[in-house]
N, C-alpha and C positions, 0 to 999 in steps of 0.2 A: 471527556467526550471520547469518541474513537481514537484508537490507532494506529495506520494507515505502517506497515511493514513490505519495506523493497529488502527482495533475497537477494544479493550478489548485484546489486544493478548496475549497467556497463554505458551507460550513453549520459553525460551530463545533462543536455537539458532537460529532459527526463527527470532526473531529482532536483531540478534547481524551479521545473514547474511543483514537482512534489510539496517543495518549499512553500513557493507562494500558496498551494493550496490548503498545507498546515495552519500557514499564516491566517490566511480569509476565514476558515473554517471553527479554527480551536482545536485542529486535531494534534496527537504527536504523530513525529514522525520517526520512525525505527528504520536504520539504514543497519544493516546484518551483511560482516566482509564476509570471502574480500571482494573490495569494492573496483571499477570495474577502472576509474579514474579516482583521481587527486581531488580532495573539498575544496581546492582553494584553484581549482581550474579556473578559469576565464568563465568558459560556456557555463559551467554549473553559475555561475555568479551572475550573469548576467540575465540569465532565465530568471532566479531567484529574483533580481531588481534589488529593492530594498527590504526584503524582509527576511533576509536572513534572522536577523537581531527579532524579528516578532514571532517566529515559529521555536517551535517548539523541536529539534532534532536529535537523537539520539543516535552516534554508531555501537555497533556490537561486533566483535573482531569474528562471530560466528553465529550459528542457530543455537549451538547449548550454551549460549553463556548468555542470549537472549533471552531464553527461556527460562536463563534462573535469575535474570532482573526481573521482569517480565512479570513471571508466573502468571499466566494467559487461565483464565476460567475459560473462556470459547476461542478460538482459532478460526475465520472465514478464510481459506485457499482459493484463489481464484484461477482457473483454469479453463479452457477450452474444450477437454476434454471430462468437463461434468454436464451431467443435466439440468440441475437443480437451479433454474434462477435466480440469480442477486436478489431478485424483491422477492422471493418467498422466504424470506429471513425476516424475524424481527428483533432488528439488530439494538443491543444494550450498550449505554458509555458503555468502555471500558474494551470493548469487543475486540479484536485484533484482525485488520485486515489484511490480508497476507498476497502479495504481487510478485510473481520473479521474475528474474532476469531476460532484458530484449538479447537477442531479440525467440531466446527458444522457450518463455517461462518457464514453472518448477518441476522438476526432475520428476519419474515416480517415485525415487527415493526418499526426496524432500516433502512429493503427496502422502505418502506415507509414513509420516512421522506422526505419534500417537500423539503431540500437543495439541493437532489438526481438528477441532470438531467436523467441520463440514467443508465439503466441494465445491464451488457456486458457477457459475457461468453468467456471464453476460450475453444477451440474446445477439445475436447478427445473423446476415443473411447467410444462406446458406452458401459454404465455398469457403469461405473466407478464413483465414486465421488467425489473426489475432485483432487486437484496435493497440494501440500507443498506448506503452506505459500507464505515461502521466494522464489523458483520456480518460482510461478505464477506472485509476484509481477516483480520478474524481466521480465521473458513474457514480460506483458504491458509494463516495463519502456522502455525497450530497443526498442518496436518497437513505441513508443512516442517521443522519441532521433530521432530513423529512420527515422521516417516521416521528421523529422527534417535537415536531412544530418549530424547527430550526432556531431550537434553544439559542440565546445568548445574540442573536442576531439582529440587525435594523432593519 
């Protein structure tokens, strides 16, 4: 399936929601530190409800460590500064869908990482800054999964 990557997430409920998303879709969730919270934080646990044991979640201390472990072939970084819509890509199982921290998103330095295959955006009405992190991840994960006929879904 697909691999969501939250780079230096800051808001526990967004990560909790992503844990639920991973459990519901069969995606892996990769959290790249430093994290802006403790994984045992009650708000994170509450947002993830009882899905923690059903989700594949891996924490990496930093981005170089994540790349070493994941050995990615394709990494799509989501940013409001890109021009290509997320729907213009043919996603493949194993793709990494990378999202930046709240509220700043991915920095220019991070977006310049040579492991990033392409920068994509989720269309929004003009003048809007960004979507909620877990909502953005859900939009992209479901598009990627849709392209594969919702393989494994009931």
